N, C-alpha and C positions, 0 to 999 in steps of 0.2 A: 445482625440485620438479615431479614429474609431476602433470599436471592432468587432471581428469575432464571438462573442457569445452575444446575446441580454441580457442586464442587467448586464454584467460583464465589468469591466474596463480591459484594455489591456496595457501591458508594456513589457519591456525586462529586463532581469537580466543577467549580465556578471560577470564571475569569471574566473580568470586565462586564459583569452583569449577565453572562451567558452560562447556563448550567446544563450539563448532560450527565446521565448515568454512566458509570464506569465499572466494568467487571474485571477482576484480577485473579490470577492464580500463579503459584510457583514462587521461586526465590531466585535471587541473583539479579544481574542487570536487567533493566526493563526493555521490552520490545512492544511498541504500540502497534496493534493490528487494527487497521481501519477496514471494516467489512465492506463488501461490494453490495450492490443492489441485489436482493431486497433488504438485507440486514444481516444480523449475526446468525447465519444458518448453521445446521449441523456440520456441513462441510467446512465452514469457517472455524467452527469449534475444533474439528479434527486437526486443522492446521495449527490452531492455538495450542493444542495439547503437545504437538511436536516441539513447539518453542519451549514449553515447560520442561519436556523431557531433555532438552538440550542443556538445561541448567539456568534458564532465564525466567524472569517474571513476565508473564504475558498480560498486557493491558488492553482491554477491549472497550473503547468508547461506543456508546449506543447513539449513533448519529441519526438513524432512521430505522424503521421496522420493529418487529417484535423479537426479542432475544430467544434463540432456540427454535424458532419456527422454520419449517422446511420450505424450500422454494416451490413456487407455483406461478403460472402465468398471471393470474389475477393479482396475486400478492406482489409480484414484480412490477406490474403496471401501476399498481397503487403507490408503491414506493417511489417509482420514477416520477409520477405526477406530483407527489409531494416534494420531492427533491428539486424538481424544475421550478417550482414556485417559491421555494424557501429562499429567504434572503441570505442564508448561510452558504449557498452554493452558487457558483458562477458557471453557467452552462453554455453561454454564448459569447460573453464579452471576451475580447482579445487582450493578451498581454497583461493579465492581472490574475492574482491568486484568489481563490474563494475565501470570503471572510472567515469561514470556520477554521482556516489554517492558523489564524492568530491564536485562537483558543487551543488548537492542537500543539502549537509551539509552547504555550504556557503549560499544557499538560506534560509535555516532554521534560521541561525544566523541573516540574514538580516530581515526576517519577524518577528522574536522575538523582535528585536530592534524597528521595526516599529509599531508592534501591541501590545507589552507589554504582561502582564500576566506572569504566572510562567514558561512558556515555550511554545513549539510548539508541535502539534500533527502531525503524519505522517501516511498516508495510502498508501501502495503499493498494486497493483492488478496484478496478473498473471505475465507478463513479468517484471513488476516493483515490484512484491510482496515482494521480499526479501530486497528491497532497504531500507525499514523502519528499518530493523535490522542493516544494515550498517550505517544508519544515527544516530542511538541511541548512538553511541560512542561519539557524540557531545553533550555537556551538555545542549544545547538548546532544544533537542528533549526529551520530557517527556511522550509522549503518542504514542508509536509506534504500528502499526497494520499491520500484514502480511495477506493479503487476497489472497488465492490460490497462494503462491509463487512458481513459476515454473522455475526460473533460479537458478543455471545452469541446463540445460536439464538433466532430470533423466535417464541417460544412464549408465547402469551397477550398481553394488552394491554401489560403492563409489559415483557415481553421484546421486543416490537416497538419500544418507545421507548428501550430501554437502549442506552447508547453504549459500554459496555465500559470505563469508567473511573469513578473515584470522584467524588463531588461536589467534593471538595477540588481534584482535578486539573482538573475542569471550570472552576473558578474561576481556576486558574493559567493555563489555556489562554486563557480570556477576557481575563485581564489582559495576556497577551502580545499578543493581537490589538489591544487598545486602546492599549498602550504602544509597541509595536514595529511595528504595522501588518502583523502576520503574517496571511496569508490561508490558510484551510483549504478545500481543494478536495475536493468529494465527487462521485462518479460512480455512477450506477445506471441500469438499465433499468426503465421504469415498471411492467412486468409481472412483475418479479422478486420472488417471494414470500420469497426468502431475505434480501432487503434491502428491507423494507417501507417504504412512504411515511412511516409514523409515525416511523421512525428519523431520516429526513431532516427531518421537521417538528420533531422535538425539537432537532436541531442548529440549525435556524433560530431556535427559541425561545431557546436558550442563547447563541448566538453572533451573532445578528443579521447585519449586513453582513459580519462576519468570516468567515462561512461562505458559500461559493459552490457552489450545487448545480447539477450538470449531469445532468439526467434525460432519458434518451433514450426516445422513444416506441416501445414494443414491443407496442402494442395490435394486435388483428387488423386487417389491411389497412394497417399503418403505411407511410408513404411510403418508408422506407429498406429495407423488406423484411426486417426483423429477425425471427428465429424466435420463436415463443411462449415458448420456454424461454431466451431470450437472457439471459446473465449476465455474461460476462467482457468488460468494455468495452474494455480495452486489449490483449487477447490473442485468445482463441478466437472472439469475436464481433465483432472489429474488421473493418470493411469498408474496406479501405485504398484508397478512391477519393475524389478531390477532390469536395467537396460533400456527402458522406455525413456524418451527424451523429456517427458514431463516430470518423471521421477528424477532425472538428472537435474532439471531446473530447480525442483524443490531442494535437492541436496545442495545446490549452489547457493541458494538463499540461506539455508541453515549453516553452511560453511562460512558465509559472510558474517553471520552473527557470532559464530564461534571464534573467528579470527579477530573481529573488531571489539567484541564485548567480553569474551572470556579468556582467551589466551594471553592478552597483555597483562592480566591480573595474576597470572601464574608465575 
């Protein structure tokens, strides 16, 4: 099948009448990488290649945007506008997951069955950042990562603390942490208004030691030189230099996949 991303196979996955294109590369246990706005950019693909190099199968669902297209302001605004009106994404409603997470859970089960291993990893970024939390209520997801989770939009006190899932699902996630030792990893820049401190505080309250927060200092004059508007921890704002805190955050994500997906099988 002709692919829209060089080196990746292309297929579709359908669940409950909903179909999306899915790109795959690698071998070993699956890691589902949900791209940020505006879509599967070159920087997202660079992260995907690191997952492949780790010894995993990277799975990239195309939820919006054009695969492989570089980021630009007009392109980002176009993707945001489409995402905001799509019925698959919940951008304002409180205490509920976006409908697309049902499809993503089904994809996780499918990839676990196809790729094997102890389970599946899941990384959400920005618009999709919180989806990994909603997915971890499914037993197939054992290594969830929330990178700058920005939905629902942080409007008002309640919006800043909202996690984008129901109270019932919060209880399910907490139970998996307690019973199975699942670790939820969250990444954000401290000055990022799209991912306020209150959201991570809420996760600390709900999940205790089951939630590991990685908060990178982006205050004025910060030692790593991050820009004031720093947002994308694993992609656009990653400084791929040893000793930089964003490189350390990337390594922490890869270490989570290594420990949860690869080492138990050895």
